C-alpha positions as CSV (number, residue, x, y, z in Angstrom):
1,A,1.6,-1.2,-0.4
2,W,3.7,-4.0,0.0
3,T,5.6,-2.8,-3.4
4,I,6.1,0.5,-1.8
5,A,7.7,-1.1,1.4
6,I,9.8,-3.4,0.0
7,T,11.2,-0.6,-2.4
8,L,11.7,1.9,0.6
9,R,14.1,-0.8,2.7
10,E,15.8,-2.1,-0.6
11,A,16.7,1.7,-0.9
12,G,18.0,1.7,2.8
13,L,15.6,3.0,5.1
14,G,14.8,1.7,7.9
15,A,11.6,-0.2,9.0
16,R,11.0,3.3,11.1
17,D,12.2,5.6,8.7
18,F,8.6,5.4,6.9
19,Y,5.0,4.5,7.2
20,V,2.8,3.3,5.0
21,A,-0.9,4.0,4.9
22,A,-2.9,1.5,2.8
23,R,-6.2,2.3,2.3
24,D,-9.4,0.6,0.7
25,V,-13.4,1.3,0.8
26,S,-13.3,-2.9,0.7
27,Q,-12.9,-4.8,3.4
28,A,-12.3,-8.0,1.8
29,A,-9.4,-6.2,-0.4
30,V,-8.2,-4.6,2.8
31,A,-8.0,-8.4,4.7
32,A,-6.6,-9.9,1.4
33,A,-3.9,-7.2,1.4
34,R,-3.1,-7.6,4.7
35,R,-2.2,-11.2,4.6
36,G,0.5,-10.6,2.3
37,E,0.2,-13.4,0.2
38,Y,1.1,-14.2,-3.2
39,G,0.6,-17.2,-5.7
40,V,3.4,-18.8,-7.8
41,N,2.1,-16.8,-10.9
42,S,2.5,-13.4,-9.1
43,F,6.2,-13.0,-10.2
44,R,7.2,-13.2,-13.6
45,G,10.1,-13.1,-15.4
46,S,13.6,-13.1,-13.7
47,V,13.0,-12.2,-9.9
48,G,16.0,-10.3,-7.9
49,P,17.4,-11.3,-4.5
50,W,14.5,-8.9,-3.1
51,R,11.9,-11.1,-3.1
52,E,13.9,-13.9,-0.8
53,R,14.7,-10.9,1.5
54,W,11.1,-10.2,2.3
55,L,9.2,-12.8,1.1
56,E,9.1,-16.5,2.5
57,P,7.7,-19.7,0.8
58,A,4.2,-20.2,1.7
59,G,2.3,-22.7,0.8
60,R,2.5,-22.9,-3.1
61,G,3.2,-19.0,-3.2
62,W,4.8,-16.2,-1.6
63,R,3.9,-14.6,2.0
64,V,5.2,-11.0,3.5
65,R,7.8,-11.6,6.0
66,E,6.9,-10.2,9.1
67,E,9.5,-7.9,9.9
68,L,8.1,-6.1,6.8
69,R,4.8,-5.8,8.4
70,A,5.3,-3.3,10.7
71,S,5.8,-0.7,8.4
72,V,2.7,-1.1,6.5
73,D,-1.2,-0.2,8.6
74,F,-3.9,-1.3,6.5
75,A,-7.3,0.0,7.1
76,T,-10.8,0.3,5.6
77,E,-11.4,3.6,4.5
78,N,-13.7,5.8,2.1
79,I,-12.0,8.7,0.3
80,F,-15.1,10.5,0.3
81,A,-16.1,9.9,4.0
82,P,-12.5,9.9,5.6
83,A,-11.8,9.0,9.1
84,P,-10.6,12.2,11.1
85,D,-7.2,12.4,11.1
86,E,-4.7,15.1,11.2
87,S,-1.4,13.4,9.7
88,R,-0.5,14.5,6.2
89,W,1.1,12.6,3.7
90,D,4.1,12.9,1.8
91,F,3.2,10.8,-0.9
92,V,-0.3,9.2,-2.4
93,F,-0.2,6.1,-4.8
94,C,-3.7,5.8,-6.3
95,R,-3.4,2.9,-8.3
96,N,-6.9,2.4,-10.1
97,L,-8.8,4.8,-7.9
98,L,-9.5,7.5,-10.2
99,I,-10.9,5.0,-12.9
100,Y,-14.1,4.0,-11.0
101,F,-15.6,7.7,-10.9
102,D,-16.8,10.4,-13.4
103,T,-14.8,13.9,-14.3
104,E,-16.6,15.2,-11.4
105,R,-16.0,12.7,-8.5
106,Q,-11.9,12.3,-9.9
107,A,-12.0,16.3,-9.1
108,E,-13.5,15.6,-5.4
109,A,-11.0,12.8,-4.9
110,L,-8.0,14.6,-5.8
111,R,-9.1,17.8,-3.8
112,L,-9.4,15.5,-0.7
113,L,-5.9,13.8,-1.5
114,R,-4.4,17.2,-1.9
115,A,-6.0,18.4,1.7
116,R,-4.1,15.3,3.2
117,M,-1.0,16.4,1.6
118,A,2.2,17.6,3.4
119,P,3.0,21.3,2.9
120,D,6.4,20.5,1.5
């Protein structure tokens, strides 16, 4: 979620031009992601100036700067028991989601995600 927000800001969008809804079934995973903390080994190879723009040194690693936090909302949600929400999404990134399901559950997950997509 943070990478998506950083990428959109780097592309020139303002903090109020987009909203990232980050969801996971695990409360622990959501809490860890919300902290926005990265260890010293999180960035390998050449790191561009974007890191200093969006992250600040924190202990032995890095933490997402406050100005980026307003663009990302973290919450616990089960894809198969979604919270009542009438909002529609423009994009869905479901990294590592479908690998946990058999073919039938993958199809159901994709159907549920499609149902939440904006019509255009």
